C-alpha positions as CSV (number, residue, x, y, z in Angstrom):
1,X,52.7,60.9,-25.0
2,X,51.4,60.6,-21.1
3,X,48.2,62.8,-22.6
4,X,47.7,60.3,-25.8
5,X,47.1,57.3,-23.3
6,X,45.1,59.3,-21.5
7,X,43.0,60.6,-24.4
8,X,43.0,57.0,-26.0
9,X,41.7,55.7,-22.6
10,X,39.1,58.8,-21.9
11,X,37.6,57.8,-26.0
12,X,37.5,54.0,-25.3
13,X,35.9,54.3,-22.2
14,X,32.9,56.9,-23.7
15,X,33.0,54.4,-27.4
16,X,32.0,51.7,-24.6
17,X,29.4,53.6,-22.3
18,X,27.3,53.6,-25.0
19,X,26.5,49.7,-25.5
20,X,24.7,47.2,-22.9
21,X,26.5,44.2,-21.6
22,X,24.9,41.2,-23.4
23,X,22.3,39.1,-21.2
24,X,23.5,35.3,-21.1
25,X,20.4,32.4,-19.7
26,X,21.3,28.8,-18.7
27,X,18.9,25.3,-18.3
28,X,19.0,24.0,-15.2
29,X,17.2,20.1,-15.4
30,X,15.5,18.3,-13.0
31,X,15.2,14.3,-12.3
32,X,13.2,12.6,-10.5
33,X,12.5,8.7,-9.7
34,X,9.9,7.5,-8.3
35,X,9.6,4.0,-7.6
36,X,6.6,1.8,-7.1
37,X,5.7,1.3,-3.7
38,X,2.7,1.1,-0.9
39,X,2.7,1.5,2.4
40,X,0.1,-0.9,4.7
41,X,-1.4,1.2,8.1
42,X,-4.2,-1.9,10.0
43,X,-7.4,0.3,11.0
44,X,-9.1,-2.4,12.7
45,X,-8.9,-6.9,12.8
46,X,-11.4,-8.6,11.9
47,X,-14.0,-11.3,14.6
48,X,-14.5,-14.3,14.3
49,X,-18.0,-15.6,14.6
50,X,-19.2,-19.4,14.5
51,X,-21.7,-20.9,12.2
52,X,-25.2,-22.7,13.4
53,X,-24.2,-26.0,12.8
54,X,-20.1,-24.9,14.7
55,X,-18.4,-26.1,11.5
56,X,-17.7,-22.2,10.4
57,X,-15.6,-19.8,12.3
58,X,-15.8,-17.1,9.9
59,X,-15.9,-13.0,9.8
60,X,-18.6,-13.7,6.8
61,X,-21.2,-15.3,9.9
62,X,-23.7,-13.0,11.7
63,X,-21.8,-10.7,13.9
64,X,-18.2,-11.3,12.5
65,X,-16.3,-8.5,10.9
66,X,-13.1,-7.6,8.5
67,X,-10.6,-6.7,9.3
68,X,-9.7,-3.4,7.9
69,X,-6.6,-1.9,6.4
70,X,-5.6,0.9,4.0
71,X,-3.0,0.4,1.2
72,X,-1.1,4.2,-0.3
73,X,0.4,3.1,-3.1
74,X,1.7,5.6,-6.4
75,X,-0.1,1.7,-8.3
76,X,2.4,-0.7,-10.2
77,X,2.0,-3.1,-7.2
78,X,0.3,-6.6,-6.5
79,X,-2.2,-6.8,-3.0
80,X,-2.3,-10.7,-1.5
81,X,-2.8,-12.2,1.4
82,X,-0.5,-15.3,2.9
83,X,-1.9,-18.4,3.9
84,X,-2.5,-18.2,7.8
85,X,0.6,-19.9,9.5
86,X,0.0,-18.7,12.8
87,X,-3.0,-20.0,14.7
88,X,-4.4,-20.4,18.8
89,X,-7.1,-22.9,19.0
90,X,-8.3,-24.3,22.3
91,X,-6.7,-27.7,23.3
92,X,-10.3,-29.5,22.6
93,X,-9.9,-29.0,19.4
94,X,-7.7,-31.4,17.6
95,X,-9.0,-31.9,14.2
96,X,-8.6,-29.8,10.9
97,X,-9.1,-26.5,10.2
98,X,-9.2,-25.3,6.7
99,X,-8.3,-21.3,7.0
100,X,-8.9,-19.5,4.1
101,X,-8.2,-15.9,4.0
102,X,-9.4,-13.6,1.0
103,X,-9.1,-9.2,0.8
104,X,-11.4,-6.4,-1.5
105,X,-10.6,-3.0,-2.2
106,X,-12.7,-0.3,-2.3
107,X,-11.1,3.4,-3.2
108,X,-8.5,4.3,-5.3
109,X,-8.7,0.3,-6.6
110,X,-12.3,-1.8,-6.3
111,X,-11.5,-5.7,-6.3
112,X,-13.8,-7.8,-5.8
113,X,-13.2,-10.3,-2.6
114,X,-10.9,-12.4,-3.5
115,X,-7.9,-14.4,-1.8
116,X,-5.5,-14.2,-5.7
117,X,-3.1,-11.7,-5.4
118,X,-4.3,-8.8,-8.0
119,X,-2.8,-6.2,-9.2
120,X,-2.8,-2.3,-8.1
121,X,-2.1,-0.2,-11.1
122,X,-3.9,3.4,-9.9
123,X,-2.0,4.9,-7.7
124,X,-3.8,6.1,-4.3
125,X,-5.9,5.1,-1.2
126,X,-7.6,1.8,-0.9
127,X,-9.4,0.0,1.5
128,X,-8.9,-3.2,2.6
129,X,-11.5,-5.7,3.6
130,X,-9.9,-8.7,5.3
131,X,-12.0,-12.0,5.7
132,X,-11.2,-15.2,7.0
133,X,-12.7,-18.5,7.5
134,X,-12.5,-21.5,8.7
135,X,-14.3,-24.5,8.2
136,X,-13.8,-28.4,9.2
137,X,-15.4,-31.0,6.9
138,X,-16.9,-34.1,7.2
139,X,-18.7,-34.5,11.3
140,X,-15.9,-31.8,12.4
141,X,-16.5,-29.9,15.0
142,X,-15.5,-26.1,16.4
143,X,-14.8,-27.0,20.1
144,X,-15.5,-23.8,22.6
145,X,-13.3,-21.6,23.4
146,X,-10.5,-18.8,22.4
147,X,-9.4,-19.0,18.7
148,X,-6.9,-16.7,17.0
149,X,-5.6,-16.5,13.4
150,X,-3.3,-14.0,11.9
151,X,-3.1,-13.3,8.6
152,X,-0.9,-10.9,6.5
153,X,-1.3,-8.7,4.3
154,X,1.3,-7.9,2.0
155,X,1.6,-5.5,-0.8
156,X,4.5,-5.5,-3.3
């Protein structure tokens, strides 16, 4: 009996030795989600200069310069400037000033100068020029002294 079992086991092993193991495969699925996003890096602040009639204090006037920022985005966002809410003026300037911020972009997306929220549809990097103009009306004029205003560039 022992001999019969050993012979059967031996023949079974011999029969299986000539066969190869079957291969198996499986697919691994990867998912990823990127939400619409952007980052803003301020490159430089702007400079305002006064017009010859003393009724305009602007980055567009001779000697003035726009502020500069870099916007990196996935696209699907909106770029805008908020109304000016923070200003510092000399004590002698007691008349109203109307502040008008604007922006323009070059790079991944080109936007002509505007003060209106604008969609950034393309992904990539754009350089943003931010300008600010303060104006006086009627017979009002800017006074001597230091002026400062903050423009908030918004990407959402």
